[in-house]
Backbone bond lengths (Angstrom), bond angles and torsions (degrees), N, CA, C in turn:
res aa  C-N    CA-C-N  psi(-1)  N-CA   C-N-CA  omega(-1)  CA-C   N-CA-C  phi
1 M - - - 1.428 - - 1.525 109.40 -
2 F 1.294 116.92 112.46 1.465 123.68 171.58 1.514 105.95 -120.56
3 K 1.325 116.25 132.88 1.456 118.95 -177.63 1.523 110.02 -147.70
4 V 1.328 115.80 129.55 1.460 120.02 172.15 1.519 106.98 -78.67
5 I 1.331 116.55 126.45 1.462 121.33 -178.48 1.523 110.40 -85.95
6 K 1.331 115.76 -52.70 1.464 120.99 -179.27 1.512 108.99 -173.37
7 K 1.317 115.66 -177.27 1.458 122.04 172.74 1.515 108.01 -120.01
8 V 1.326 115.58 141.12 1.459 118.51 173.81 1.520 108.21 -76.04
9 S 1.312 117.00 161.30 1.459 120.92 178.66 1.524 109.51 -64.05
10 S 1.302 116.63 156.82 1.464 120.27 -179.59 1.527 110.97 -62.53
11 S 1.337 117.83 -33.41 1.468 119.59 179.08 1.531 110.53 -69.24
12 T 1.332 117.75 -39.86 1.469 121.01 177.32 1.520 110.03 -66.55
13 E 1.321 117.09 -41.43 1.465 121.14 179.58 1.527 110.17 -61.83
14 L 1.319 117.36 -42.51 1.469 121.68 178.61 1.523 110.87 -65.14
15 E 1.335 117.12 -42.17 1.464 121.21 -179.94 1.529 110.48 -65.92
16 L 1.350 117.38 -42.01 1.461 120.66 177.05 1.531 111.43 -61.75
17 T 1.320 116.32 -42.30 1.461 120.54 179.67 1.524 110.24 -60.66
18 Q 1.328 117.56 -45.51 1.461 120.71 179.56 1.528 110.91 -65.17
19 H 1.319 116.28 -45.05 1.460 120.32 -179.69 1.533 110.53 -58.95
20 C 1.317 116.61 -45.10 1.466 120.31 -177.62 1.523 111.89 -74.69
21 T 1.323 117.68 -28.71 1.466 120.23 173.70 1.528 109.35 -60.14
22 D 1.321 116.58 -38.29 1.465 120.79 177.56 1.530 112.50 -67.43
23 L 1.334 117.67 -19.56 1.469 121.64 179.44 1.534 113.23 -89.37
24 I 1.325 117.63 -8.83 1.473 120.19 -177.80 1.529 112.41 -53.89
25 P 1.355 120.17 -40.97 1.471 118.01 178.98 1.529 114.28 -60.93
26 R 1.315 118.50 -18.39 1.473 122.09 177.26 1.528 111.97 -84.24
27 M 1.329 117.40 -12.88 1.461 121.30 -176.75 1.519 111.27 -73.71
28 T 1.337 114.21 151.58 1.457 121.47 177.63 1.527 108.64 -128.10
29 P 1.332 117.03 159.46 1.469 118.98 177.93 1.524 110.61 -61.20
30 D 1.310 115.96 138.67 1.468 121.49 178.01 1.521 108.75 -67.11
31 V 1.329 117.19 140.26 1.463 121.27 179.72 1.528 112.28 -95.61
32 S 1.324 117.05 -6.16 1.459 120.54 -178.47 1.528 111.07 -71.10
33 N 1.331 115.89 138.49 1.466 120.38 174.47 1.523 111.33 -65.24
34 Y 1.320 117.19 -19.94 1.458 121.62 -179.91 1.527 112.17 -80.91
35 A 1.330 117.51 -16.20 1.472 120.64 -172.11 1.528 112.25 -131.63
36 K 1.308 116.64 44.37 1.460 120.28 179.92 1.533 110.08 -61.36
37 G 1.331 115.55 133.68 1.460 120.82 177.85 1.517 114.12 85.99
38 R 1.330 117.20 2.34 1.457 120.93 179.47 1.530 109.56 -98.11
39 Y 1.322 116.56 142.87 1.462 121.56 174.22 1.522 108.89 -103.51
40 R 1.368 114.70 145.07 1.454 119.08 -175.86 1.520 111.29 -150.88
41 L 1.355 114.13 164.13 1.458 122.18 176.65 1.523 107.80 -139.82
42 W 1.337 116.86 117.36 1.457 120.59 173.92 1.513 108.43 -73.62
43 L 1.326 116.41 141.37 1.454 122.46 -179.93 1.527 109.55 -120.65
44 F 1.319 115.76 137.36 1.467 124.99 175.05 1.533 111.96 74.13
45 H 1.327 117.84 -54.71 1.465 124.00 174.46 1.516 108.32 -141.41
46 E 1.306 116.10 157.69 1.460 121.89 174.75 1.512 108.86 -125.54
47 A 1.313 115.90 134.05 1.460 121.26 175.59 1.525 108.72 -91.72
48 L 1.328 115.81 114.25 1.463 120.98 175.42 1.525 106.48 -90.51
49 L 1.316 115.46 91.44 1.461 120.05 -169.10 1.518 113.32 -63.26
50 T 1.329 117.92 -40.96 1.460 119.35 -177.37 1.523 111.78 -72.54
51 K 1.341 117.90 -23.38 1.467 121.36 -179.80 1.522 112.35 -100.00
52 K 1.342 116.59 -2.68 1.464 121.76 -179.72 1.532 111.18 54.80
53 R 1.324 114.68 47.61 1.464 120.19 179.34 1.517 109.28 -135.52
54 V 1.318 115.51 153.81 1.453 122.28 171.87 1.523 106.01 -121.80
55 I 1.331 116.07 125.66 1.462 121.27 -175.21 1.529 109.80 -124.15
56 P 1.328 117.25 162.64 1.470 119.20 175.15 1.529 110.47 -61.80
57 A 1.325 115.97 148.15 1.460 121.49 179.62 1.527 109.13 -132.25
58 Y 1.309 115.53 -171.88 1.460 121.40 -177.64 1.529 110.05 -59.53
59 F 1.317 116.11 131.07 1.461 120.55 178.97 1.521 109.23 -106.72
60 D 1.332 115.97 123.77 1.459 122.70 178.56 1.526 107.31 -122.51
61 E 1.314 116.67 114.20 1.469 121.49 -175.01 1.525 111.58 -60.57
62 R 1.341 117.22 -43.62 1.470 121.08 -179.16 1.525 110.97 -59.00
63 L 1.328 117.35 -46.67 1.464 120.96 -178.82 1.529 111.49 -73.97
64 W 1.338 117.26 -31.45 1.470 119.68 175.46 1.525 110.13 -59.77
65 Q 1.325 116.56 -49.37 1.468 120.50 -179.03 1.532 110.88 -62.52
66 F 1.319 116.88 -41.03 1.461 121.69 178.32 1.530 110.65 -62.39
67 C 1.334 117.09 -46.64 1.466 121.08 179.91 1.526 111.17 -61.72
68 Q 1.325 117.73 -38.08 1.467 120.18 -179.26 1.525 111.98 -68.00
69 R 1.328 117.42 -30.53 1.469 119.52 176.20 1.533 110.93 -70.93
70 I 1.325 116.52 -36.24 1.459 121.16 -178.35 1.529 111.95 -80.09
71 Y 1.318 116.31 -44.16 1.463 122.56 -174.01 1.530 107.82 -138.05
72 P 1.328 117.81 81.06 1.468 121.07 -177.88 1.529 111.50 -55.69
73 G 1.322 115.57 133.37 1.455 120.81 -179.76 1.513 114.48 89.41
74 S 1.323 118.05 -6.40 1.467 119.99 178.15 1.524 109.30 -64.40
75 N 1.346 116.06 154.27 1.455 118.70 -177.03 1.524 114.16 -147.72
76 I 1.313 116.72 14.70 1.459 121.12 175.80 1.526 107.19 -151.76
77 A 1.335 116.13 139.39 1.464 120.02 -179.74 1.524 109.14 -149.65
78 L 1.316 114.72 159.25 1.465 121.14 178.77 1.518 108.34 -132.29
79 L 1.319 115.60 121.81 1.458 122.38 176.42 1.517 107.79 -100.72
80 T 1.328 117.38 125.19 1.463 121.27 177.73 1.515 109.17 -124.57
81 F 1.321 114.65 159.40 1.458 121.62 -176.50 1.514 109.19 -134.05
82 G 1.330 115.91 144.57 1.452 122.11 174.98 1.516 109.71 -130.72
83 G 1.310 117.02 108.66 1.455 121.30 -179.10 1.520 110.77 151.69
84 E 1.339 115.73 -161.81 1.460 121.36 178.19 1.511 109.50 -124.76
85 A 1.333 115.61 127.75 1.470 121.68 177.43 1.519 108.21 -169.08
86 H 1.305 116.31 152.24 1.472 122.51 176.71 1.530 112.23 51.43
87 G 1.316 116.95 33.99 1.457 120.76 176.42 1.516 115.82 79.67
88 I 1.322 118.13 8.53 1.465 119.09 176.11 1.531 109.75 -116.95
89 K 1.308 114.29 154.02 1.465 121.32 174.41 1.524 106.26 -125.34
90 S 1.324 115.72 114.52 1.463 121.81 -175.41 1.515 109.31 -118.44
91 N 1.343 116.97 130.25 1.462 117.95 -178.73 1.529 112.28 -76.58
92 G 1.325 119.24 -22.46 1.463 122.22 173.42 1.512 116.77 69.95
93 K 1.314 118.70 3.58 1.469 120.87 -178.34 1.522 110.45 -100.81
94 I 1.333 114.81 162.16 1.464 120.71 172.06 1.518 108.01 -145.18
95 L 1.322 115.31 137.09 1.462 121.82 -179.63 1.527 110.29 -71.54
96 P 1.344 117.34 164.99 1.469 120.18 177.88 1.533 111.50 -54.98
97 H 1.321 115.20 130.34 1.462 121.69 -176.97 1.527 109.05 -158.79
98 R 1.327 115.80 168.14 1.460 123.23 170.94 1.519 106.60 -115.32
99 D 1.325 117.68 145.71 1.450 119.94 177.87 1.521 110.02 -74.82
100 D 1.305 116.04 148.31 1.456 123.76 -172.94 1.528 112.33 -70.21
101 T 1.322 115.08 175.41 1.461 124.26 -175.17 1.521 113.90 -58.65
102 Y 1.335 118.52 -29.03 1.468 120.59 -175.96 1.528 112.49 -56.28
103 A 1.317 118.12 -27.97 1.469 121.82 -172.37 1.522 112.01 -99.48
104 Q 1.345 115.15 141.25 1.454 119.79 168.40 1.525 108.32 -65.63
105 E 1.326 116.85 166.20 1.469 120.81 -174.77 1.524 113.77 -63.84
106 L 1.321 117.45 -38.24 1.460 120.19 -177.44 1.520 110.73 -75.73
107 A 1.320 116.05 125.48 1.463 122.38 174.80 1.518 107.91 -126.89
108 C 1.310 115.42 149.32 1.463 121.03 173.69 1.519 108.08 -119.43
109 G 1.303 115.58 147.53 1.455 121.31 177.41 1.515 110.19 -130.42
110 V 1.317 115.34 149.77 1.457 121.99 175.12 1.514 106.62 -129.31
111 N 1.301 116.43 126.75 1.461 122.68 178.64 1.519 107.98 -106.48
112 F 1.335 117.88 125.82 1.458 119.07 177.53 1.527 111.09 -150.78
113 G 1.314 115.43 162.45 1.457 121.84 -178.00 1.515 113.52 93.30
114 A 1.312 117.58 -40.84 1.473 123.43 179.87 1.523 108.05 -167.02
115 S 1.318 117.17 166.64 1.462 120.44 -178.54 1.524 110.99 -80.30
116 A 1.343 114.72 162.94 1.461 121.35 -179.33 1.522 109.42 -149.99
117 T 1.331 115.76 165.69 1.457 122.15 174.83 1.525 107.99 -116.98
118 F 1.338 114.76 122.96 1.458 123.10 -177.11 1.516 108.19 -111.43
119 G 1.325 116.82 127.96 1.459 121.93 176.68 1.514 110.21 -104.13
120 Y 1.344 116.28 138.08 1.458 121.58 -176.98 1.522 109.65 -136.73
121 N 1.333 116.74 123.21 1.451 122.24 -179.78 1.530 108.75 -84.25
122 T 1.315 116.81 115.60 1.466 121.18 -178.01 1.526 112.66 -73.57
123 D 1.330 117.19 -16.21 1.461 122.64 178.82 1.533 108.38 -95.57
124 R 1.319 116.83 105.58 1.474 120.00 -175.82 1.527 112.00 -58.80
125 R 1.310 117.85 -36.24 1.463 120.55 -178.92 1.522 112.01 -81.60
126 G 1.316 116.86 -13.20 1.455 120.11 -177.20 1.513 112.81 -67.04
127 N 1.311 116.00 140.01 1.463 121.35 178.60 1.516 112.45 -113.70
128 K 1.313 116.66 8.65 1.457 119.44 -179.59 1.517 109.04 -132.05
129 F 1.301 114.45 142.76 1.460 120.15 172.71 1.523 106.42 -83.24
130 T 1.339 116.90 102.01 1.459 121.00 -178.63 1.525 109.53 -115.60
131 A 1.292 115.98 162.64 1.467 120.99 -178.78 1.517 112.28 -60.98
132 T 1.325 117.88 -26.88 1.469 120.05 -177.44 1.529 113.42 -90.52
133 S 1.327 118.04 -19.64 1.471 118.65 -175.37 1.528 114.30 -110.64
134 V 1.313 118.37 -13.28 1.465 120.38 -174.34 1.515 111.28 -108.19
135 E 1.308 114.25 133.57 1.463 120.97 173.72 1.519 107.54 -110.81
136 Y 1.323 115.73 140.32 1.464 121.08 179.33 1.518 108.95 -111.48
137 Y 1.324 115.54 137.33 1.464 121.90 -177.93 1.516 109.59 -123.40
138 H 1.321 114.92 131.05 1.457 120.97 174.26 1.526 107.09 -87.17
139 L 1.318 116.65 117.41 1.456 121.97 -177.89 1.525 109.79 -101.86
140 E 1.302 115.72 113.46 1.463 121.25 175.65 1.525 109.53 -77.37
141 P 1.341 118.04 158.46 1.456 119.50 174.84 1.532 110.52 -57.62
142 G 1.331 115.20 132.75 1.458 120.93 179.79 1.516 114.27 95.71
143 T 1.335 118.83 -3.48 1.462 121.70 -178.62 1.527 110.93 -73.31
144 I 1.327 115.34 130.76 1.464 122.63 173.75 1.525 106.66 -111.58
145 Y 1.331 116.76 130.05 1.457 120.56 -176.61 1.525 109.63 -139.82
146 Q 1.334 115.60 162.66 1.455 120.86 174.82 1.517 108.56 -131.08
147 F 1.342 114.68 154.19 1.464 119.78 -178.50 1.522 108.96 -160.27
148 N 1.333 115.54 164.08 1.447 122.17 174.64 1.527 107.06 -85.18
149 C 1.325 116.78 110.79 1.468 120.62 -173.20 1.526 113.22 -76.58
150 K 1.349 117.37 -0.76 1.460 119.93 175.45 1.528 110.98 -90.18
151 H 1.328 116.87 -3.40 1.466 122.23 168.45 1.525 106.82 -88.67
152 Q 1.328 116.55 148.43 1.459 118.99 174.76 1.519 109.61 -59.32
153 H 1.330 115.71 139.33 1.456 121.49 176.36 1.527 108.38 -150.36
154 A 1.326 115.98 160.71 1.457 120.66 -175.06 1.522 110.17 -158.93
155 V 1.317 115.27 157.18 1.463 121.28 166.81 1.520 104.78 -106.61
156 V 1.335 115.88 111.60 1.463 120.35 -172.70 1.524 112.92 -96.73
157 G 1.322 117.06 -12.20 1.454 120.50 177.77 1.519 110.94 -174.67
158 H 1.334 115.38 159.41 1.465 120.27 178.01 1.519 109.44 -164.56
159 E 1.316 115.42 161.43 1.456 121.31 173.18 1.525 108.35 -83.86
160 P 1.353 117.81 157.18 1.471 120.11 179.71 1.530 111.81 -61.49
161 G 1.323 115.20 143.71 1.452 121.00 178.06 1.512 114.05 88.11
162 R 1.310 116.89 19.22 1.468 121.98 -177.13 1.527 111.26 -88.47
163 F 1.322 115.57 134.41 1.459 122.64 171.99 1.523 108.50 -112.81
164 S 1.323 114.50 148.99 1.454 121.45 173.13 1.520 107.32 -130.63
165 L 1.315 115.61 133.27 1.458 121.45 174.35 1.519 106.87 -118.79
166 N 1.330 116.45 109.85 1.461 121.37 177.61 1.521 108.32 -102.04
167 I 1.331 115.66 134.92 1.465 121.72 -170.72 1.530 108.92 -127.98
168 W 1.343 115.85 133.74 1.451 121.55 179.35 1.523 110.40 -135.57
169 T 1.321 114.48 171.91 1.459 122.56 165.96 1.516 106.31 -116.22
170 I 1.325 115.64 132.99 1.457 120.43 -179.82 1.527 109.16 -72.95
171 R 1.324 116.53 137.85 1.466 121.93 177.84 1.531 109.93 -58.47
172 T 1.302 115.68 147.46 1.466 119.50 177.52 1.522 111.71 -85.83
173 N 1.313 117.57 -24.37 1.469 121.59 -179.86 1.524 109.81 -104.38
174 L 1.317 115.04 73.71 1.462 119.68 -174.20 1.528 111.94 -92.62
175 D 1.315 117.11 65.82 1.463 119.65 177.48 1.527 110.99 -58.59
176 K 1.330 115.83 -33.21 1.459 120.01 -178.92 1.530 111.37 -74.31
177 Y 1.325 116.73 -18.28 1.462 122.35 -177.94 1.526 109.74 -123.16
178 P 1.338 118.81 72.91 1.461 120.64 -172.53 1.527 114.29 -65.29
179 G 1.317 119.50 -22.55 1.459 121.02 -178.27 1.512 114.07 -88.77
180 F 1.320 117.94 8.14 1.460 120.65 -174.48 1.524 112.76 -71.07
181 A 1.312 115.19 135.94 1.466 122.68 169.53 1.516 106.80 -154.94
182 L 1.316 117.11 141.85 1.457 119.86 177.28 1.514 109.95 -62.61
183 A 1.314 116.21 137.24 1.462 120.38 175.49 1.528 108.49 -61.44
184 P 1.342 118.75 140.84 1.467 121.04 -176.17 1.523 113.79 -55.45
185 N 1.334 118.57 -39.11 1.460 119.84 -178.54 1.524 111.82 -66.53
186 I 1.328 117.59 -25.14 1.463 121.17 179.03 1.520 110.47 -87.82
187 A 1.313 116.35 -42.78 1.468 120.31 -179.45 1.524 110.55 -56.26
188 A 1.323 117.57 -36.92 1.461 121.09 -179.32 1.529 112.47 -68.40
189 L 1.322 117.17 -23.69 1.461 121.01 -177.55 1.516 113.75 -89.93
190 L 1.324 117.36 -17.05 1.465 119.92 -176.64 1.523 110.83 -73.15
191 P 1.346 117.14 147.16 1.467 119.47 177.21 1.521 110.69 -62.35
192 K 1.300 116.30 143.57 1.470 121.88 -179.90 1.513 109.86 -85.20
């Protein structure tokens, strides 16, 4: 299931792009084998995949409020960049992959700054991006979309200056992540 939800206004898209451009110096190279050469910033929580832990991450009030409007109750997000700015060069792409156990199936994405091409495998059990199982979506700046992150998905191309904000909710039954606890600054903000 891939679905475009809506587009943010051009003024909001421009403001988000500027705000996130200011966050580029906080970004670090992605450690995933699927995203070599990409720079990213975990927001609210970070999933340490090799250590099977979820830890507190950078908290940005502006992006927290934005994420809550798009995906109420979400508590982990990943901001990525594709382009050159602030002395970094980030390719912004990621190979076909499924998101790890830490995340519930529903994910939301926001594309801003420039357009991109998103590939989504409609066959959940499929392990190959084939002409019959993969759909490609052209994401204009400001596009908000949702998808099942346990299906293979990828960013196969983008224009320079593209940001992606991926938003999830952490699973409540994290047997694989026994040390998980919501960071205090986030737990206080969640609805009771």
